[in-house]
SELOKOL-959956 format. One record per residue (C-alpha): residue in three letters; x, z, y. Coordinates in steps of 0.25 Angstrom, whole numbers, plus 2048, in hexadecimal, padded with zeros to 3 digits. Layout:
BEGIN
{r 'Ala'; {X; Z; Y}}
...
END
This chain:
BEGIN
{r 'Unk'; {48B; D63; 69A}}
{r 'Unk'; {492; D70; 69E}}
{r 'Unk'; {496; D78; 691}}
{r 'Unk'; {494; D88; 692}}
{r 'Unk'; {49E; D91; 68C}}
{r 'Unk'; {49A; D9C; 683}}
{r 'Unk'; {49E; DAA; 685}}
{r 'Unk'; {4A9; DAA; 67A}}
{r 'Unk'; {4AF; D9D; 680}}
{r 'Unk'; {4B0; DA4; 68D}}
{r 'Unk'; {4B7; DB0; 687}}
{r 'Unk'; {4C1; DA8; 680}}
{r 'Unk'; {4C4; DA0; 68D}}
{r 'Unk'; {4C6; DAD; 695}}
{r 'Unk'; {4CF; DB3; 68A}}
{r 'Unk'; {4D8; DA6; 68B}}
{r 'Unk'; {4D9; DA7; 69A}}
{r 'Unk'; {4DD; DB6; 699}}
{r 'Unk'; {4E8; DB2; 690}}
{r 'Unk'; {4ED; DA8; 699}}
{r 'Unk'; {4EC; D9D; 68F}}
{r 'Unk'; {4DF; D96; 690}}
{r 'Unk'; {4DD; D8B; 686}}
{r 'Unk'; {4DC; D7E; 68D}}
{r 'Unk'; {4D3; D74; 687}}
{r 'Unk'; {4D8; D66; 686}}
{r 'Unk'; {4CE; D5D; 68E}}
{r 'Unk'; {4CC; D50; 686}}
{r 'Unk'; {4CC; D43; 68F}}
{r 'Unk'; {4BF; D3D; 691}}
{r 'Unk'; {4BC; D31; 688}}
{r 'Unk'; {4C0; D25; 690}}
{r 'Unk'; {4BB; D1A; 686}}
{r 'Unk'; {4B3; D0F; 68C}}
{r 'Unk'; {4A5; D0F; 688}}
{r 'Unk'; {49E; D01; 686}}
{r 'Unk'; {48F; D01; 689}}
{r 'Unk'; {488; CFA; 67E}}
{r 'Unk'; {47A; CF4; 681}}
{r 'Unk'; {472; CF3; 674}}
{r 'Unk'; {468; CE9; 67C}}
{r 'Unk'; {474; CE0; 680}}
{r 'Unk'; {47F; CE1; 675}}
{r 'Unk'; {48C; CDA; 677}}
{r 'Unk'; {48D; CD0; 66B}}
{r 'Unk'; {499; CC8; 670}}
{r 'Unk'; {4A7; CCE; 672}}
{r 'Unk'; {4AF; CCA; 67E}}
{r 'Unk'; {4B8; CC1; 675}}
{r 'Unk'; {4AC; CB9; 670}}
{r 'Unk'; {4A7; CB8; 67E}}
{r 'Unk'; {4B5; CB3; 683}}
{r 'Unk'; {4B5; CA9; 677}}
{r 'Unk'; {4A7; CA4; 67B}}
{r 'Unk'; {4AD; CA2; 689}}
{r 'Unk'; {4B9; C9A; 685}}
{r 'Unk'; {4B0; C91; 67C}}
{r 'Unk'; {4A7; C8E; 688}}
{r 'Unk'; {4B2; C8B; 691}}
{r 'Unk'; {4B5; C7F; 688}}
{r 'Unk'; {4A7; C7C; 689}}
{r 'Unk'; {4A7; C7D; 698}}
{r 'Unk'; {4B3; C73; 699}}
{r 'Unk'; {4AC; C69; 690}}
{r 'Unk'; {49F; C6A; 697}}
{r 'Unk'; {4A6; C68; 6A5}}
{r 'Unk'; {4AD; C5B; 6A0}}
{r 'Unk'; {4A0; C55; 699}}
{r 'Unk'; {496; C58; 6A4}}
{r 'Unk'; {4A0; C53; 6AF}}
{r 'Unk'; {4A1; C46; 6A7}}
{r 'Unk'; {492; C45; 6A5}}
{r 'Unk'; {48E; C49; 6B3}}
{r 'Unk'; {499; C41; 6BA}}
{r 'Unk'; {49B; C4E; 6C3}}
{r 'Unk'; {4A4; C5A; 6C4}}
{r 'Unk'; {49F; C64; 6BA}}
{r 'Unk'; {4A5; C72; 6B7}}
{r 'Unk'; {4A1; C7C; 6AC}}
{r 'Unk'; {4A8; C89; 6A9}}
{r 'Unk'; {4A5; C96; 6A2}}
{r 'Unk'; {4A1; CA0; 6AC}}
{r 'Unk'; {49E; CAC; 6A2}}
{r 'Unk'; {49A; CAF; 694}}
{r 'Unk'; {491; CBB; 692}}
{r 'Unk'; {489; CC2; 688}}
{r 'Unk'; {47B; CC6; 68B}}
{r 'Unk'; {46D; CC6; 686}}
{r 'Unk'; {464; CBA; 685}}
{r 'Unk'; {45A; CBF; 68E}}
{r 'Unk'; {465; CC2; 699}}
{r 'Unk'; {469; CB3; 698}}
{r 'Unk'; {45B; CAE; 699}}
{r 'Unk'; {458; CB6; 6A5}}
{r 'Unk'; {465; CB1; 6AC}}
{r 'Unk'; {462; CA2; 6AC}}
{r 'Unk'; {458; C9B; 6B6}}
{r 'Unk'; {44B; C95; 6B3}}
{r 'Unk'; {44A; C89; 6B2}}
{r 'Unk'; {457; C86; 6AC}}
{r 'Unk'; {45D; C7C; 6A1}}
{r 'Unk'; {45D; C84; 694}}
{r 'Unk'; {463; C7D; 688}}
{r 'Unk'; {460; C83; 67A}}
{r 'Unk'; {46D; C80; 672}}
{r 'Unk'; {46D; C7F; 662}}
{r 'Unk'; {47A; C85; 65E}}
{r 'Unk'; {47C; C7F; 651}}
{r 'Unk'; {482; C84; 647}}
{r 'Unk'; {47F; C91; 64E}}
{r 'Unk'; {471; C97; 64D}}
{r 'Unk'; {468; C98; 659}}
{r 'Unk'; {469; C92; 667}}
{r 'Unk'; {471; C93; 673}}
{r 'Unk'; {46D; C90; 682}}
{r 'Unk'; {474; C87; 68C}}
{r 'Unk'; {46E; C8A; 69A}}
{r 'Unk'; {472; C81; 6A5}}
{r 'Unk'; {46F; C85; 6B4}}
{r 'Unk'; {464; C7D; 6BB}}
{r 'Unk'; {46E; C79; 6C6}}
{r 'Unk'; {477; C73; 6BC}}
{r 'Unk'; {46C; C6C; 6B4}}
{r 'Unk'; {466; C65; 6C0}}
{r 'Unk'; {474; C61; 6C5}}
{r 'Unk'; {477; C5B; 6B8}}
{r 'Unk'; {46A; C53; 6B7}}
{r 'Unk'; {46C; C4E; 6C6}}
{r 'Unk'; {479; C49; 6C3}}
{r 'Unk'; {475; C42; 6B6}}
{r 'Unk'; {469; C3C; 6BE}}
{r 'Unk'; {473; C36; 6C8}}
{r 'Unk'; {473; C41; 6D3}}
{r 'Unk'; {47E; C48; 6D9}}
{r 'Unk'; {47C; C54; 6D0}}
{r 'Unk'; {476; C5E; 6DA}}
{r 'Unk'; {46A; C61; 6D2}}
{r 'Unk'; {45E; C67; 6D8}}
{r 'Unk'; {45A; C75; 6DE}}
{r 'Unk'; {44C; C74; 6D9}}
{r 'Unk'; {44D; C78; 6CA}}
{r 'Unk'; {443; C74; 6C1}}
{r 'Unk'; {441; C72; 6B2}}
{r 'Unk'; {448; C66; 6AC}}
{r 'Unk'; {440; C59; 6AA}}
{r 'Unk'; {441; C52; 69D}}
{r 'Unk'; {44B; C48; 6A2}}
{r 'Unk'; {454; C53; 6A8}}
{r 'Unk'; {453; C5B; 69B}}
{r 'Unk'; {457; C4E; 693}}
{r 'Unk'; {463; C4D; 69D}}
{r 'Unk'; {467; C5C; 69B}}
{r 'Unk'; {466; C5A; 68C}}
{r 'Unk'; {471; C50; 68C}}
{r 'Unk'; {47A; C59; 695}}
{r 'Unk'; {478; C65; 68C}}
{r 'Unk'; {47B; C5D; 67F}}
{r 'Unk'; {488; C59; 685}}
{r 'Unk'; {48B; C67; 689}}
{r 'Unk'; {488; C6C; 67B}}
{r 'Unk'; {493; C62; 676}}
{r 'Unk'; {49D; C6A; 67E}}
{r 'Unk'; {498; C77; 678}}
{r 'Unk'; {49A; C72; 66A}}
{r 'Unk'; {4A9; C6E; 66E}}
{r 'Unk'; {4AB; C7C; 675}}
{r 'Unk'; {4A6; C84; 668}}
{r 'Unk'; {4AD; C7B; 65E}}
{r 'Unk'; {4B9; C85; 65C}}
{r 'Unk'; {4AE; C90; 658}}
{r 'Unk'; {4A3; C88; 651}}
{r 'Unk'; {49F; C7A; 64F}}
{r 'Unk'; {493; C7C; 658}}
{r 'Unk'; {488; C71; 659}}
{r 'Unk'; {480; C75; 665}}
{r 'Unk'; {473; C6D; 667}}
{r 'Unk'; {469; C6C; 672}}
{r 'Unk'; {45B; C72; 66E}}
{r 'Unk'; {453; C71; 67B}}
{r 'Unk'; {453; C73; 68A}}
{r 'Unk'; {44B; C7E; 690}}
{r 'Unk'; {449; C82; 69F}}
{r 'Unk'; {443; C90; 69E}}
{r 'Unk'; {44C; C9A; 698}}
{r 'Unk'; {441; CA2; 693}}
{r 'Unk'; {43E; C97; 689}}
{r 'Unk'; {44C; C98; 683}}
{r 'Unk'; {44B; CA4; 67A}}
{r 'Unk'; {456; CA1; 66F}}
{r 'Unk'; {459; CB0; 66C}}
{r 'Unk'; {452; CBD; 66F}}
{r 'Unk'; {454; CC2; 67D}}
{r 'Unk'; {45D; CCE; 679}}
{r 'Unk'; {466; CC5; 671}}
{r 'Unk'; {474; CC4; 676}}
{r 'Unk'; {47A; CB7; 67B}}
{r 'Unk'; {487; CB2; 680}}
{r 'Unk'; {486; CAB; 68D}}
{r 'Unk'; {490; CA0; 692}}
{r 'Unk'; {48E; C9D; 6A1}}
{r 'Unk'; {494; C90; 6A6}}
{r 'Unk'; {496; C8E; 6B4}}
{r 'Unk'; {493; C7F; 6B7}}
{r 'Unk'; {495; C76; 6C3}}
{r 'Unk'; {48F; C68; 6C3}}
{r 'Unk'; {494; C61; 6D0}}
{r 'Unk'; {491; C6B; 6DB}}
{r 'Unk'; {486; C72; 6D3}}
{r 'Unk'; {489; C7F; 6CC}}
{r 'Unk'; {482; C87; 6C1}}
{r 'Unk'; {483; C8E; 6B3}}
{r 'Unk'; {481; C8A; 6A5}}
{r 'Unk'; {47F; C95; 69B}}
{r 'Unk'; {481; C94; 68C}}
{r 'Unk'; {47A; C9F; 685}}
{r 'Unk'; {47D; CA2; 676}}
{r 'Unk'; {476; CAD; 66E}}
{r 'Unk'; {47E; CB7; 666}}
{r 'Unk'; {475; CB3; 65A}}
{r 'Unk'; {47A; CA5; 65B}}
{r 'Unk'; {489; CA7; 65D}}
{r 'Unk'; {489; CB3; 653}}
{r 'Unk'; {48E; CAB; 647}}
{r 'Unk'; {49B; CA7; 64E}}
{r 'Unk'; {49D; CB3; 656}}
{r 'Unk'; {4A9; CB6; 64E}}
{r 'Unk'; {4B0; CA9; 653}}
{r 'Unk'; {4AE; CAC; 661}}
{r 'Unk'; {4BC; CB3; 662}}
{r 'Unk'; {4C8; CAE; 66A}}
{r 'Unk'; {4D0; CAE; 65E}}
{r 'Unk'; {4C7; CA5; 656}}
{r 'Unk'; {4C4; C9C; 661}}
{r 'Unk'; {4D3; C99; 664}}
{r 'Unk'; {4D7; C98; 656}}
{r 'Unk'; {4CC; C8D; 655}}
{r 'Unk'; {4D2; C86; 661}}
{r 'Unk'; {4E0; C86; 65B}}
{r 'Unk'; {4DB; C82; 64D}}
{r 'Unk'; {4D4; C75; 652}}
{r 'Unk'; {4CF; C72; 644}}
{r 'Unk'; {4C3; C6A; 649}}
{r 'Unk'; {4C6; C5C; 643}}
{r 'Unk'; {4BC; C56; 64D}}
{r 'Unk'; {4C4; C5B; 659}}
{r 'Unk'; {4D1; C57; 653}}
{r 'Unk'; {4CD; C48; 650}}
{r 'Unk'; {4C7; C47; 65E}}
{r 'Unk'; {4D5; C4C; 664}}
{r 'Unk'; {4DC; C42; 65B}}
{r 'Unk'; {4D3; C37; 65F}}
{r 'Unk'; {4D5; C3A; 66E}}
{r 'Unk'; {4E4; C3B; 66D}}
{r 'Unk'; {4E5; C2E; 666}}
{r 'Unk'; {4E0; C27; 673}}
{r 'Unk'; {4EA; C2E; 67C}}
{r 'Unk'; {4F4; C25; 683}}
{r 'Unk'; {503; C29; 683}}
{r 'Unk'; {50F; C23; 689}}
{r 'Unk'; {519; C1C; 680}}
{r 'Unk'; {527; C19; 686}}
{r 'Unk'; {533; C13; 680}}
{r 'Unk'; {53F; C19; 686}}
{r 'Unk'; {54B; C10; 687}}
{r 'Unk'; {555; C1B; 68B}}
{r 'Unk'; {559; C25; 696}}
{r 'Unk'; {563; C26; 6A1}}
{r 'Unk'; {565; C2F; 6AD}}
{r 'Unk'; {568; C28; 6BA}}
{r 'Unk'; {567; C2C; 6C9}}
{r 'Unk'; {55C; C26; 6D2}}
{r 'Unk'; {566; C1F; 6DA}}
{r 'Unk'; {56A; C17; 6CD}}
{r 'Unk'; {55C; C14; 6CA}}
{r 'Unk'; {55A; C0E; 6D8}}
{r 'Unk'; {566; C06; 6D7}}
{r 'Unk'; {562; BFF; 6CA}}
{r 'Unk'; {55F; BF0; 6CA}}
{r 'Unk'; {55A; BE6; 6C0}}
{r 'Unk'; {565; BE3; 6B6}}
{r 'Unk'; {56B; BF1; 6B6}}
{r 'Unk'; {56F; BF7; 6A9}}
{r 'Unk'; {56B; C06; 6A7}}
{r 'Unk'; {573; C0D; 69C}}
{r 'Unk'; {56A; C17; 694}}
{r 'Unk'; {570; C24; 68F}}
{r 'Unk'; {56A; C24; 681}}
{r 'Unk'; {566; C16; 67D}}
{r 'Unk'; {56E; C0A; 679}}
{r 'Unk'; {56A; BFC; 676}}
{r 'Unk'; {563; BFB; 669}}
{r 'Unk'; {55F; C0A; 669}}
{r 'Unk'; {550; C0D; 666}}
{r 'Unk'; {548; C13; 672}}
{r 'Unk'; {540; C20; 673}}
{r 'Unk'; {531; C1E; 673}}
{r 'Unk'; {52A; C29; 67A}}
{r 'Unk'; {51C; C2D; 678}}
{r 'Unk'; {517; C35; 684}}
{r 'Unk'; {524; C3D; 687}}
{r 'Unk'; {528; C3E; 678}}
{r 'Unk'; {533; C36; 671}}
{r 'Unk'; {52C; C31; 665}}
{r 'Unk'; {532; C24; 660}}
{r 'Unk'; {53F; C1B; 660}}
{r 'Unk'; {53B; C0D; 663}}
{r 'Unk'; {542; BFF; 665}}
{r 'Unk'; {53E; BF5; 670}}
{r 'Unk'; {537; BE8; 66D}}
{r 'Unk'; {52D; BDE; 672}}
{r 'Unk'; {51F; BDB; 66C}}
{r 'Unk'; {51A; BCE; 672}}
{r 'Unk'; {51C; BCF; 681}}
{r 'Unk'; {51C; BDE; 681}}
{r 'Unk'; {528; BE8; 680}}
{r 'Unk'; {526; BF1; 674}}
{r 'Unk'; {52E; BFC; 66C}}
{r 'Unk'; {52F; BFD; 65D}}
{r 'Unk'; {52F; C0C; 658}}
{r 'Unk'; {53B; C0F; 64F}}
{r 'Unk'; {539; C1D; 64B}}
{r 'Unk'; {533; C2A; 650}}
{r 'Unk'; {53C; C34; 658}}
{r 'Unk'; {539; C3E; 64D}}
{r 'Unk'; {540; C36; 643}}
{r 'Unk'; {54D; C35; 64B}}
{r 'Unk'; {558; C3D; 646}}
{r 'Unk'; {560; C47; 64E}}
{r 'Unk'; {56C; C3F; 64D}}
{r 'Unk'; {565; C34; 655}}
{r 'Unk'; {563; C3E; 661}}
{r 'Unk'; {571; C43; 660}}
{r 'Unk'; {576; C35; 661}}
{r 'Unk'; {56D; C32; 66D}}
{r 'Unk'; {573; C3F; 674}}
{r 'Unk'; {581; C3B; 671}}
{r 'Unk'; {57E; C2D; 678}}
{r 'Unk'; {579; C34; 684}}
{r 'Unk'; {585; C3D; 685}}
{r 'Unk'; {58E; C31; 684}}
{r 'Unk'; {587; C2A; 68F}}
{r 'Unk'; {587; C36; 698}}
END
């Protein structure tokens, strides 16, 4: 809008020009602040950091699901997080096909339900694979029969086990399968305008590609929304205070095989000398004399001193002491021997 000057303002301006010293008004720069448009019909309830944390959690879920489904289907399965978005529940329902595999998930101890939607192409590929087929599925999509529904229940229960493990750093989630629907219009777990977080997982079973969508309403996730921060998530991973996980790790480590080698001694010779060795030749070692204990290596670490012996018809060693108990003077003595021989 153009501003009109009054007669008094015009007279003052002319007087200043006649004097040769017109007052110059300092023009203030325009406000360059970024304005964020806020839609009251579709408010953002999840921050970018919370969305990023949800994405990290479900990347773990995707890796676990890839492994478990590959083992169960005996086929190459690949699952990874494609996107994590927030939208209204109505937008989610409109974006999925009909019919589809829609699993209502109880998110105990959180209140309310979530939805796991599996693309029909992936559903029928899994069913075909479990029924002995090649996993190609069928182009003619139809509602699941009772037998097919039972088969998918087993698959979804296995997937929910992976979800519990992926969420363990934030909450001891115990997801349970409620029911399976095929029509999205029948799955009204929250009002249409309620905000949800949608985790989209690109899934490939053999040569068949499709999507899995995990929809979590804000009302369900609200009690733990403060824990969905990168700082809390990483600190939980570092703490590792879950006794169940620690006991499982210890149990797995107890069954790991390691190489245990008794080292008689060391010597450095040329390849030519090695080729000239014959039966009966004597090789003088740098740091070992007759009667000295041997080093017993566990993996690539020097752990014990030992002495050779026999048990029955088998060669054995008897552990004398730990290397941590060897005094510094013992090492100095060994170094002196090496210098003398060299």
